[in-house]
Biotite code that builds the C-alpha atoms (Angstrom):
import biotite.structure as struc

atoms = struc.array([
    struc.Atom([45.078, 79.801, 69.340], chain_id="A", res_id=1, res_name="MET", atom_name="CA", element="C"),
    struc.Atom([45.966, 79.985, 73.173], chain_id="A", res_id=2, res_name="SER", atom_name="CA", element="C"),
    struc.Atom([45.206, 83.751, 73.094], chain_id="A", res_id=3, res_name="ASN", atom_name="CA", element="C"),
    struc.Atom([41.657, 82.650, 71.489], chain_id="A", res_id=4, res_name="ARG", atom_name="CA", element="C"),
    struc.Atom([41.226, 80.074, 74.383], chain_id="A", res_id=5, res_name="ASP", atom_name="CA", element="C"),
    struc.Atom([41.879, 82.771, 77.181], chain_id="A", res_id=6, res_name="ASN", atom_name="CA", element="C"),
    struc.Atom([39.817, 85.191, 75.329], chain_id="A", res_id=7, res_name="ASP", atom_name="CA", element="C"),
    struc.Atom([36.867, 82.670, 75.357], chain_id="A", res_id=8, res_name="PHE", atom_name="CA", element="C"),
    struc.Atom([37.634, 81.479, 79.011], chain_id="A", res_id=9, res_name="GLY", atom_name="CA", element="C"),
    struc.Atom([37.168, 85.310, 79.976], chain_id="A", res_id=10, res_name="ALA", atom_name="CA", element="C"),
    struc.Atom([34.016, 85.462, 78.083], chain_id="A", res_id=11, res_name="PHE", atom_name="CA", element="C"),
    struc.Atom([32.614, 82.350, 79.730], chain_id="A", res_id=12, res_name="ILE", atom_name="CA", element="C"),
    struc.Atom([33.644, 83.615, 83.256], chain_id="A", res_id=13, res_name="THR", atom_name="CA", element="C"),
    struc.Atom([32.226, 87.055, 82.742], chain_id="A", res_id=14, res_name="GLY", atom_name="CA", element="C"),
    struc.Atom([29.031, 85.705, 81.163], chain_id="A", res_id=15, res_name="PHE", atom_name="CA", element="C"),
    struc.Atom([28.526, 83.357, 84.320], chain_id="A", res_id=16, res_name="PHE", atom_name="CA", element="C"),
    struc.Atom([29.355, 86.018, 86.671], chain_id="A", res_id=17, res_name="VAL", atom_name="CA", element="C"),
    struc.Atom([27.067, 88.673, 85.005], chain_id="A", res_id=18, res_name="GLY", atom_name="CA", element="C"),
    struc.Atom([24.135, 86.091, 84.703], chain_id="A", res_id=19, res_name="GLY", atom_name="CA", element="C"),
    struc.Atom([24.837, 85.295, 88.468], chain_id="A", res_id=20, res_name="LEU", atom_name="CA", element="C"),
    struc.Atom([24.655, 89.005, 89.497], chain_id="A", res_id=21, res_name="ILE", atom_name="CA", element="C"),
    struc.Atom([21.765, 89.574, 87.275], chain_id="A", res_id=22, res_name="GLY", atom_name="CA", element="C"),
    struc.Atom([19.826, 86.661, 88.792], chain_id="A", res_id=23, res_name="ALA", atom_name="CA", element="C"),
    struc.Atom([20.464, 87.730, 92.596], chain_id="A", res_id=24, res_name="VAL", atom_name="CA", element="C"),
    struc.Atom([19.630, 91.343, 91.912], chain_id="A", res_id=25, res_name="ILE", atom_name="CA", element="C"),
    struc.Atom([16.329, 90.203, 90.032], chain_id="A", res_id=26, res_name="ALA", atom_name="CA", element="C"),
    struc.Atom([15.418, 88.057, 92.968], chain_id="A", res_id=27, res_name="LEU", atom_name="CA", element="C"),
    struc.Atom([16.213, 90.735, 95.755], chain_id="A", res_id=28, res_name="LEU", atom_name="CA", element="C"),
    struc.Atom([13.918, 93.165, 93.805], chain_id="A", res_id=29, res_name="TYR", atom_name="CA", element="C"),
    struc.Atom([11.272, 90.420, 93.135], chain_id="A", res_id=30, res_name="ALA", atom_name="CA", element="C"),
    struc.Atom([8.070, 90.801, 95.115], chain_id="A", res_id=31, res_name="PRO", atom_name="CA", element="C"),
    struc.Atom([8.513, 87.458, 96.795], chain_id="A", res_id=32, res_name="GLN", atom_name="CA", element="C"),
    struc.Atom([8.655, 86.123, 100.253], chain_id="A", res_id=33, res_name="SER", atom_name="CA", element="C"),
    struc.Atom([12.205, 85.530, 101.626], chain_id="A", res_id=34, res_name="GLY", atom_name="CA", element="C"),
    struc.Atom([11.590, 81.813, 101.692], chain_id="A", res_id=35, res_name="GLU", atom_name="CA", element="C"),
    struc.Atom([10.525, 81.560, 97.822], chain_id="A", res_id=36, res_name="GLU", atom_name="CA", element="C"),
    struc.Atom([13.462, 83.873, 97.110], chain_id="A", res_id=37, res_name="THR", atom_name="CA", element="C"),
    struc.Atom([15.846, 81.654, 98.548], chain_id="A", res_id=38, res_name="ARG", atom_name="CA", element="C"),
    struc.Atom([14.279, 78.591, 96.649], chain_id="A", res_id=39, res_name="THR", atom_name="CA", element="C"),
    struc.Atom([14.913, 80.381, 93.573], chain_id="A", res_id=40, res_name="VAL", atom_name="CA", element="C"),
    struc.Atom([18.156, 81.503, 94.326], chain_id="A", res_id=41, res_name="ILE", atom_name="CA", element="C"),
    struc.Atom([19.182, 77.709, 94.824], chain_id="A", res_id=42, res_name="ARG", atom_name="CA", element="C"),
    struc.Atom([17.392, 76.534, 91.957], chain_id="A", res_id=43, res_name="GLU", atom_name="CA", element="C"),
    struc.Atom([19.471, 79.241, 89.763], chain_id="A", res_id=44, res_name="LYS", atom_name="CA", element="C"),
    struc.Atom([22.669, 78.442, 91.277], chain_id="A", res_id=45, res_name="SER", atom_name="CA", element="C"),
    struc.Atom([22.108, 74.892, 90.473], chain_id="A", res_id=46, res_name="ILE", atom_name="CA", element="C"),
    struc.Atom([21.273, 75.590, 87.135], chain_id="A", res_id=47, res_name="GLU", atom_name="CA", element="C"),
    struc.Atom([24.642, 78.062, 86.836], chain_id="A", res_id=48, res_name="LEU", atom_name="CA", element="C"),
    struc.Atom([26.451, 75.537, 88.195], chain_id="A", res_id=49, res_name="LYS", atom_name="CA", element="C"),
    struc.Atom([25.424, 72.785, 85.853], chain_id="A", res_id=50, res_name="ASP", atom_name="CA", element="C"),
    struc.Atom([25.872, 75.203, 83.071], chain_id="A", res_id=51, res_name="LYS", atom_name="CA", element="C"),
    struc.Atom([29.436, 75.796, 84.305], chain_id="A", res_id=52, res_name="ALA", atom_name="CA", element="C"),
    struc.Atom([30.088, 72.295, 84.444], chain_id="A", res_id=53, res_name="VAL", atom_name="CA", element="C"),
    struc.Atom([28.840, 71.710, 80.989], chain_id="A", res_id=54, res_name="GLU", atom_name="CA", element="C"),
    struc.Atom([30.703, 74.528, 79.525], chain_id="A", res_id=55, res_name="THR", atom_name="CA", element="C"),
    struc.Atom([34.029, 73.158, 81.322], chain_id="A", res_id=56, res_name="ALA", atom_name="CA", element="C"),
    struc.Atom([33.506, 69.783, 80.044], chain_id="A", res_id=57, res_name="GLU", atom_name="CA", element="C"),
    struc.Atom([32.750, 71.120, 76.456], chain_id="A", res_id=58, res_name="GLU", atom_name="CA", element="C"),
    struc.Atom([36.045, 73.237, 76.653], chain_id="A", res_id=59, res_name="ALA", atom_name="CA", element="C"),
    struc.Atom([37.796, 70.021, 77.872], chain_id="A", res_id=60, res_name="LEU", atom_name="CA", element="C"),
    struc.Atom([36.815, 68.237, 74.875], chain_id="A", res_id=61, res_name="ASP", atom_name="CA", element="C"),
    struc.Atom([37.749, 70.931, 72.585], chain_id="A", res_id=62, res_name="ARG", atom_name="CA", element="C"),
    struc.Atom([41.117, 71.182, 74.333], chain_id="A", res_id=63, res_name="ALA", atom_name="CA", element="C"),
    struc.Atom([41.629, 67.244, 74.082], chain_id="A", res_id=64, res_name="GLU", atom_name="CA", element="C"),
    struc.Atom([40.734, 67.419, 70.286], chain_id="A", res_id=65, res_name="LYS", atom_name="CA", element="C"),
    struc.Atom([43.047, 70.193, 69.667], chain_id="A", res_id=66, res_name="SER", atom_name="CA", element="C"),
    struc.Atom([45.721, 68.425, 71.120], chain_id="A", res_id=67, res_name="LEU", atom_name="CA", element="C"),
    struc.Atom([45.177, 65.074, 69.134], chain_id="A", res_id=68, res_name="GLU", atom_name="CA", element="C"),
    struc.Atom([45.124, 67.612, 66.144], chain_id="A", res_id=69, res_name="GLU", atom_name="CA", element="C"),
    struc.Atom([48.519, 69.114, 67.117], chain_id="A", res_id=70, res_name="ALA", atom_name="CA", element="C"),
    struc.Atom([49.846, 65.607, 67.677], chain_id="A", res_id=71, res_name="ARG", atom_name="CA", element="C"),
    struc.Atom([48.837, 64.124, 64.286], chain_id="A", res_id=72, res_name="PHE", atom_name="CA", element="C"),
    struc.Atom([50.012, 67.288, 62.560], chain_id="A", res_id=73, res_name="ARG", atom_name="CA", element="C"),
    struc.Atom([53.530, 67.058, 64.436], chain_id="A", res_id=74, res_name="ALA", atom_name="CA", element="C"),
    struc.Atom([53.779, 63.170, 63.712], chain_id="A", res_id=75, res_name="GLU", atom_name="CA", element="C"),
    struc.Atom([52.694, 64.038, 60.134], chain_id="A", res_id=76, res_name="LYS", atom_name="CA", element="C"),
    struc.Atom([55.411, 66.758, 59.852], chain_id="A", res_id=77, res_name="ALA", atom_name="CA", element="C"),
    struc.Atom([58.215, 64.213, 61.418], chain_id="A", res_id=78, res_name="LEU", atom_name="CA", element="C"),
    struc.Atom([57.331, 61.774, 58.999], chain_id="A", res_id=79, res_name="ASP", atom_name="CA", element="C"),
    struc.Atom([57.334, 64.118, 55.976], chain_id="A", res_id=80, res_name="ASP", atom_name="CA", element="C"),
    struc.Atom([60.823, 65.364, 57.253], chain_id="A", res_id=81, res_name="THR", atom_name="CA", element="C"),
    struc.Atom([62.006, 61.803, 57.501], chain_id="A", res_id=82, res_name="ARG", atom_name="CA", element="C"),
    struc.Atom([60.858, 61.145, 53.935], chain_id="A", res_id=83, res_name="ALA", atom_name="CA", element="C"),
    struc.Atom([62.403, 64.333, 52.642], chain_id="A", res_id=84, res_name="TYR", atom_name="CA", element="C"),
    struc.Atom([65.813, 63.771, 54.647], chain_id="A", res_id=85, res_name="THR", atom_name="CA", element="C"),
    struc.Atom([65.986, 59.983, 53.297], chain_id="A", res_id=86, res_name="GLU", atom_name="CA", element="C"),
    struc.Atom([65.451, 61.275, 49.632], chain_id="A", res_id=87, res_name="GLU", atom_name="CA", element="C"),
    struc.Atom([68.126, 63.751, 50.108], chain_id="A", res_id=88, res_name="LEU", atom_name="CA", element="C"),
    struc.Atom([70.516, 61.228, 51.663], chain_id="A", res_id=89, res_name="ALA", atom_name="CA", element="C"),
    struc.Atom([69.573, 58.961, 48.483], chain_id="A", res_id=90, res_name="GLN", atom_name="CA", element="C"),
    struc.Atom([70.305, 61.891, 45.978], chain_id="A", res_id=91, res_name="ILE", atom_name="CA", element="C"),
    struc.Atom([73.564, 62.651, 47.825], chain_id="A", res_id=92, res_name="ALA", atom_name="CA", element="C"),
    struc.Atom([74.547, 59.059, 47.389], chain_id="A", res_id=93, res_name="LYS", atom_name="CA", element="C"),
    struc.Atom([73.753, 58.999, 44.076], chain_id="A", res_id=94, res_name="GLN", atom_name="CA", element="C"),
    struc.Atom([75.786, 62.010, 43.438], chain_id="A", res_id=95, res_name="ARG", atom_name="CA", element="C"),
    struc.Atom([78.616, 60.789, 45.046], chain_id="A", res_id=96, res_name="ALA", atom_name="CA", element="C"),
    struc.Atom([78.710, 57.765, 43.011], chain_id="A", res_id=97, res_name="ALA", atom_name="CA", element="C"),
    struc.Atom([78.606, 59.788, 39.725], chain_id="A", res_id=98, res_name="ASP", atom_name="CA", element="C"),
    struc.Atom([81.135, 61.939, 40.866], chain_id="A", res_id=99, res_name="LEU", atom_name="CA", element="C"),
    struc.Atom([83.186, 58.615, 41.743], chain_id="A", res_id=100, res_name="GLN", atom_name="CA", element="C"),
    struc.Atom([82.574, 57.274, 38.340], chain_id="A", res_id=101, res_name="LYS", atom_name="CA", element="C"),
    struc.Atom([83.520, 60.608, 36.666], chain_id="A", res_id=102, res_name="ARG", atom_name="CA", element="C"),
    struc.Atom([86.840, 60.876, 38.609], chain_id="A", res_id=103, res_name="GLY", atom_name="CA", element="C"),
    struc.Atom([87.749, 57.227, 37.707], chain_id="A", res_id=104, res_name="GLN", atom_name="CA", element="C"),
    struc.Atom([87.228, 58.206, 34.115], chain_id="A", res_id=105, res_name="VAL", atom_name="CA", element="C"),
    struc.Atom([89.368, 61.261, 34.281], chain_id="A", res_id=106, res_name="VAL", atom_name="CA", element="C"),
    struc.Atom([91.921, 59.467, 36.074], chain_id="A", res_id=107, res_name="LEU", atom_name="CA", element="C"),
    struc.Atom([91.999, 56.739, 33.567], chain_id="A", res_id=108, res_name="GLU", atom_name="CA", element="C"),
    struc.Atom([92.158, 59.270, 30.836], chain_id="A", res_id=109, res_name="GLU", atom_name="CA", element="C"),
    struc.Atom([94.994, 61.068, 32.376], chain_id="A", res_id=110, res_name="GLN", atom_name="CA", element="C"),
    struc.Atom([97.046, 57.704, 33.039], chain_id="A", res_id=111, res_name="LYS", atom_name="CA", element="C"),
    struc.Atom([96.527, 57.013, 29.352], chain_id="A", res_id=112, res_name="ALA", atom_name="CA", element="C"),
    struc.Atom([97.786, 60.496, 28.419], chain_id="A", res_id=113, res_name="ARG", atom_name="CA", element="C"),
    struc.Atom([100.933, 60.105, 30.626], chain_id="A", res_id=114, res_name="ILE", atom_name="CA", element="C"),
    struc.Atom([101.932, 56.493, 29.378], chain_id="A", res_id=115, res_name="GLU", atom_name="CA", element="C"),
    struc.Atom([101.458, 57.772, 25.987], chain_id="A", res_id=116, res_name="GLU", atom_name="CA", element="C"),
    struc.Atom([103.604, 60.710, 26.666], chain_id="A", res_id=117, res_name="ALA", atom_name="CA", element="C"),
    struc.Atom([106.370, 58.472, 28.515], chain_id="A", res_id=118, res_name="ILE", atom_name="CA", element="C"),
    struc.Atom([106.148, 56.174, 25.185], chain_id="A", res_id=119, res_name="GLU", atom_name="CA", element="C"),
    struc.Atom([106.668, 59.276, 22.994], chain_id="A", res_id=120, res_name="ALA", atom_name="CA", element="C"),
    struc.Atom([109.680, 60.504, 25.223], chain_id="A", res_id=121, res_name="GLY", atom_name="CA", element="C"),
    struc.Atom([111.358, 57.008, 24.991], chain_id="A", res_id=122, res_name="LYS", atom_name="CA", element="C"),
    struc.Atom([110.731, 57.121, 21.018], chain_id="A", res_id=123, res_name="LYS", atom_name="CA", element="C"),
    struc.Atom([112.333, 60.827, 21.110], chain_id="A", res_id=124, res_name="ILE", atom_name="CA", element="C"),
    struc.Atom([115.267, 59.548, 23.178], chain_id="A", res_id=125, res_name="ALA", atom_name="CA", element="C"),
    struc.Atom([115.771, 56.475, 21.103], chain_id="A", res_id=126, res_name="LYS", atom_name="CA", element="C"),
    struc.Atom([115.677, 58.483, 17.846], chain_id="A", res_id=127, res_name="ARG", atom_name="CA", element="C"),
    struc.Atom([117.964, 61.366, 19.234], chain_id="A", res_id=128, res_name="GLY", atom_name="CA", element="C"),
    struc.Atom([120.383, 59.457, 20.906], chain_id="A", res_id=129, res_name="LYS", atom_name="CA", element="C"),
    struc.Atom([123.917, 59.594, 19.420], chain_id="A", res_id=130, res_name="PRO", atom_name="CA", element="C"),
    struc.Atom([125.900, 56.665, 18.576], chain_id="A", res_id=131, res_name="GLU", atom_name="CA", element="C"),
    struc.Atom([128.298, 55.695, 21.401], chain_id="A", res_id=132, res_name="THR", atom_name="CA", element="C"),
    struc.Atom([130.695, 53.366, 19.358], chain_id="A", res_id=133, res_name="SER", atom_name="CA", element="C"),
    struc.Atom([133.814, 54.346, 20.777], chain_id="A", res_id=134, res_name="GLY", atom_name="CA", element="C"),
    struc.Atom([133.075, 58.085, 21.622], chain_id="A", res_id=135, res_name="SER", atom_name="CA", element="C"),
    struc.Atom([133.712, 59.648, 24.962], chain_id="A", res_id=136, res_name="LYS", atom_name="CA", element="C"),
    struc.Atom([131.116, 61.810, 26.620], chain_id="A", res_id=137, res_name="PRO", atom_name="CA", element="C"),
    struc.Atom([131.618, 65.191, 25.375], chain_id="A", res_id=138, res_name="GLY", atom_name="CA", element="C"),
    struc.Atom([133.175, 64.498, 21.864], chain_id="A", res_id=139, res_name="GLU", atom_name="CA", element="C"),
    struc.Atom([131.261, 64.213, 18.750], chain_id="A", res_id=140, res_name="ALA", atom_name="CA", element="C"),
    struc.Atom([130.399, 60.812, 17.169], chain_id="A", res_id=141, res_name="ALA", atom_name="CA", element="C"),
    struc.Atom([132.819, 60.183, 14.010], chain_id="A", res_id=142, res_name="PRO", atom_name="CA", element="C"),
    struc.Atom([131.537, 61.319, 10.816], chain_id="A", res_id=143, res_name="LYS", atom_name="CA", element="C"),
    struc.Atom([131.220, 58.714, 8.014], chain_id="A", res_id=144, res_name="ALA", atom_name="CA", element="C"),
])
C-alpha cells in the first residue's frame, strides 16, 4: 500500500510540474502583451495552487481513512486473538481436569489391586504357615 501511495504522489507531482511547464511555454509563445501574459500566468498559478491544495487534502483524507481502517483491523485481530486464546485456555483447563479425573480413577484402581494383592498374600501366608507348636526353626513339624 505504501508503494502505491508513493507512485500516486509521484504521478501527481509530475502532473502538476508538467502542467505548469506546459502553461508557461504556452503563455510565452502566445501572441499577447507582457501584462496580459503575466496576468494569465498569475491566474494559472493560482489555479494550479488551488488544485494542488485540493489534491493534498484529498490525499490526507485518504491517508486518514486508511489509518482508521488499519486501526480497526488491528483491533479486530487483537480481539479475535484474545477470544481464541481464552478458548484455548478453557480447552486446556478442561483437558487438565479430565486427565486429573482419569488419573484419580487409575490411582483408585491400582490402590484396590494392591489391597487385593495384600489380602491374597495374607491368606496364602496363613494357609501355608506351618504349625509351630513346640517345633524349632529349621525342624519339621511333628507328623500325626
